[in-house]
N, C-alpha and C positions, 0 to 999 in steps of 0.2 A: 868470926864471921867475915867472909871475903866481901869486899866492896864491889859494887857493880862498876862498870866502866864510866857510867854517868856521874858516879860519886868520886871517882879517882881524882888525884891532884890535877889541877889545871895549871899549865905553864904559860906565862905571859911575858911578852917583851913590852916594856914601857919605853917609848922613844921621846926624848926631849930635844926639840930643834934649836936653831941658833938663838943666841943671846939669853937663853933661859938659865945659863950658868950665872947670870947677873941678877937673878931674882932676889928681892930683898933690898937691892941697891938702886935698881933702875926703875924709873917711872912708878914710884911707889903709889902714887895717886891712881894709876891704872891697874897695876898688877899686885898691889899690896906689899906687905913686908915679910911674907913667907919666902923662905929660901928654897932652892932646889933640894938641898939636903933635907929640909923639913918635909917637903913633898914626898921624897923617896922614903923617909922614915915612916910617914903616915901610911903610905902604900904598903910597906913591909909589915907594919903592925896589923893592918887590916887583912892582908893576905894570909898572915899566920893564923888568923881566926877561921879561915874558910878553905883550908887545904889548897892554897894557891901559891905557886912558886913564881916569883917575879925576878926578872933581870932588867935593870934600868940602864939606859945609855943616853948620853947627851953629847952632841957635837954641833959645832958651828959650820961644819963642812958637809955639803950635800952628798958627796960621794961616800963618806963614812956612814951617813945615815942609811943610804941605799945598801951598802955592803952589809950593815947590821940587819936590815930587814931581810935581805937574801939569806943570810946565815940562820935567821929565825925559822926558816922553812924546815930546817933539819931537827928542831927541838921544840918549838913553841906551838901552842894551840891557838893563840890569838895575839893581837897587838892593840895596845892603847898608845895613841900617838898625838903629841902636840907638835905639829910641824912648824909652829911659830910663823915667821915671815914666809917660809916656803909654802905655806898653805895657799897663798895667792899666786904663786909663780912657778911651782915645780911640777912640770909634766913628768920629769924623771922620777920623782918621789911617788907620784901617783901611780906610774907604771910599775914601780917596784912593789907597791902594796898589791896591786892587781895581779902581778905575776906570781907571787908566792902562794896564793890561794888560801891565806889565813884570814879569818874574820878580823876586822879592825874597827875601832871606834876612835873618832877624832875628838880631841878635847882642847879647850881653850880656857885660860883663866878669866879673860875679859869677855864681854859680850861683843863679839866681832860684828854682829849685825846692827849694833848701835853705834859703831865707830865710823871712821872714814870710809867712803864708798869703795875704795880699792880693797879694803879688808872684808867686805861683805860677800866676796866671791871666793869659794874654795875650790881649788883644783883637786883636793884630796877627798872631800865628802862623797862624791859619786861612787867611789870604790870602797866606802865604809858602810857598815850596817847602821851607823848612827853618828850623831854629833852632839856634844854637850859643851855649852859655852856660858860664860858669865857668872860662874859660881865659885870663882877663885880656886883654891887648891881642891875644893870639894868636887870640881869637875873631873879631876883625875879619879877620885874615889868612886864617884858614880859611874865613870867610864869603866873602871875595873869591875864593879858590881854588874854592870850591864853586859860586858863581854863574857864574864864567867857564867852568868845565867844563860846567855845565848849558847855557849859551848856545851853546857850541861844539858840544856833542852835538846840540842842536836844529838848528843850522845844518847839521851833517853829515847828519842824517836828512832834512832838507829837500832837500839836494843829491842824495841817493840816491833820494828818492821822487818 
């Protein structure tokens, strides 16, 4: 039996911003002891259960993050992004997400709204369909679940309409 478009594989880009390569070593009291490799592994395991293809990318360089988001327009259905410190400063990253036309969810390991004042404002959230913060590595898993549901719902509506 052929699957409908709404049930077809969802392709996601997962973007990890600056300093996330140091997870498990840096500020363990804030970010926990889970490494970036642990997060990517958990995402991959969960994705394989739900017909989701993920590609992950981490960089400490804003331009590389932007180029990766631009490239995703050619293959991805959505984006899960932890912009890290760029959350609060990067109009360029915000514009990249807005320009590719892919739904995105912003995720954070820590509860940015309970931290320093400068961390409580996101340049990225206004161009995302949602934001999940404060649940450690589970923020990523919930972000993936949310974006996949959003994409499949949009596909279903398209099939019906």
